[in-house]
C-alpha positions in Angstrom: -53.4 2.3 -61.2 -52.3 3.2 -57.7 -52.4 6.9 -56.6 -49.1 8.6 -55.8 -48.7 9.5 -52.1 -49.2 13.2 -51.8 -48.8 13.4 -48.3 -46.0 11.9 -45.5 -47.1 11.5 -41.9 -44.0 12.2 -39.7 -44.0 11.0 -36.6 -42.3 13.6 -34.5 -40.8 12.1 -31.2 -42.2 13.9 -28.1 -39.5 15.2 -25.9 -41.5 14.6 -22.7 -42.5 11.1 -23.5 -38.6 10.4 -24.3 -37.5 12.2 -20.8 -40.1 9.9 -19.1 -38.7 6.6 -20.6 -35.2 8.0 -19.6 -36.4 8.9 -15.9 -38.3 5.4 -15.7 -35.0 3.5 -16.9 -32.8 5.3 -14.4 -35.5 4.4 -11.5 -35.4 1.3 -12.7 -31.8 0.8 -12.4 -31.6 2.6 -9.0 -34.2 -0.2 -7.6 -32.2 -3.0 -9.0 -29.2 -1.7 -7.3 -30.7 0.0 -4.1 -28.0 -1.8 -1.6 -24.8 -1.0 -3.7 -26.1 2.7 -4.1 -26.9 2.8 -0.3 -23.2 1.5 0.4 -21.9 4.0 -1.7 -23.5 6.7 -0.1 -22.3 5.7 3.1 -18.7 5.5 2.1 -19.1 8.8 0.5 -20.4 10.2 3.7 -17.8 8.7 5.6 -15.1 10.1 3.2 -16.7 13.5 3.7 -16.9 13.4 7.4 -13.2 12.3 7.5 -12.4 15.3 5.2 -10.8 13.3 2.7 -13.6 14.0 -0.2 -12.9 17.7 -0.1 -8.9 16.7 -0.5 -9.7 14.7 -3.4 -12.2 17.4 -4.9 -9.4 20.2 -4.4 -6.7 17.6 -6.1 -8.9 17.2 -8.7 -9.6 20.8 -9.3 -5.8 21.7 -9.2 -4.5 18.5 -11.1 -2.6 20.5 -13.6 -0.6 22.2 -11.0 -0.3 19.0 -8.8 0.8 17.2 -11.7 3.9 19.4 -12.8 5.0 19.4 -9.3 5.0 15.7 -9.2 6.9 15.5 -12.1 9.4 17.9 -11.1 10.0 15.8 -7.9 10.0 12.7 -10.0 12.8 14.2 -12.1 15.3 15.1 -9.0 18.3 12.8 -9.3 17.8 11.6 -5.6 14.2 10.5 -6.5 15.5 7.6 -9.2 17.7 6.4 -6.4 14.8 6.4 -3.9 12.1 4.4 -6.5 15.2 1.8 -7.4 15.4 1.4 -3.6 11.9 0.8 -3.0 11.8 -1.7 -6.0 14.8 -3.5 -4.3 13.0 -3.5 -0.7 9.9 -4.9 -2.3 11.9 -7.6 -4.0 13.5 -8.2 -0.8 10.2 -8.4 1.1 9.0 -11.1 -1.2 12.0 -13.0 -0.9 11.8 -13.5 2.9 9.6 -16.2 4.2 6.9 -14.4 6.3 7.1 -17.4 9.4 11.0 -16.5 9.4 10.5 -13.0 9.4 8.2 -13.0 12.1 10.1 -15.2 14.3 13.5 -13.1 14.0 11.4 -9.5 14.4 9.9 -11.1 17.6 13.5 -12.1 18.8 14.5 -8.8 17.9 12.1 -6.8 19.9 12.4 -9.1 23.0 16.4 -8.4 22.8 15.7 -4.8 22.3 13.4 -4.6 25.5 16.0 -6.9 27.4 19.0 -4.3 26.6 16.5 -1.5 27.5 16.2 -2.9 30.9 19.7 -3.9 31.7 21.2 -0.7 30.1 19.4 1.4 33.0 21.4 -0.3 35.7 24.7 1.1 34.8 26.2 -2.2 35.8 29.1 -2.8 33.6 29.7 -6.5 32.4 33.2 -7.8 32.9 35.2 -10.5 30.7 34.3 -13.1 33.3 30.5 -12.1 33.0 30.4 -12.4 29.2 32.2 -16.0 29.4 30.0 -16.8 32.1 26.8 -15.6 29.5 28.4 -18.3 26.9 26.9 -20.8 28.7 23.5 -19.3 28.3 21.7 -21.3 26.0 19.8 -18.1 24.7 23.1 -16.6 24.1 24.1 -19.5 22.5 21.2 -19.5 20.2 21.6 -15.8 19.5 25.5 -16.3 18.6 24.6 -19.4 16.4 22.1 -17.4 14.5 24.2 -14.2 14.2 27.4 -16.7 13.0 24.5 -18.2 10.3 23.4 -14.8 9.1 27.3 -13.7 9.0 28.1 -16.5 6.9 25.0 -16.4 4.5 25.6 -12.4 4.3 29.5 -13.6 3.5 28.3 -15.8 0.7 26.1 -13.5 -0.7 28.7 -10.6 -1.0 31.1 -12.8 -2.6 28.9 -14.4 -5.2 28.0 -10.5 -6.0 31.8 -10.0 -6.7 32.4 -13.0 -8.9 29.3 -12.2 -11.3 
């Protein structure tokens, strides 16, 4: 018959060995991701140089106060309108064709430059000058564009009233 086991040998984990294994695993990860870590450190250095990192640190340290101030500001009646208007503005921008917007904004910029040039000479345009300018192809194009714009605006306003 077999003898009963009287003594059990327990392996105690060596804390130093565990730490050594953990450190080895961490060093392996660092070596495997060297480029990523270097880029991350570079980004952190730039954020620190520009003063953004200390601001973020301060924001995180005072997050409760900042959060309560933000909630107070959002709960003001005017803020609800600002949020709704921002959402409507985003919807408007997403509905506009970027090429059309660029063409229109370029024309608007050029028109403002021309207006600034002519407004400085203090010469008034009379009725005859206005009638003569109607023959200018650029004036005709902008008047035609404005008429179509006003027509579309009116259609949009009238369709909102019927709904």
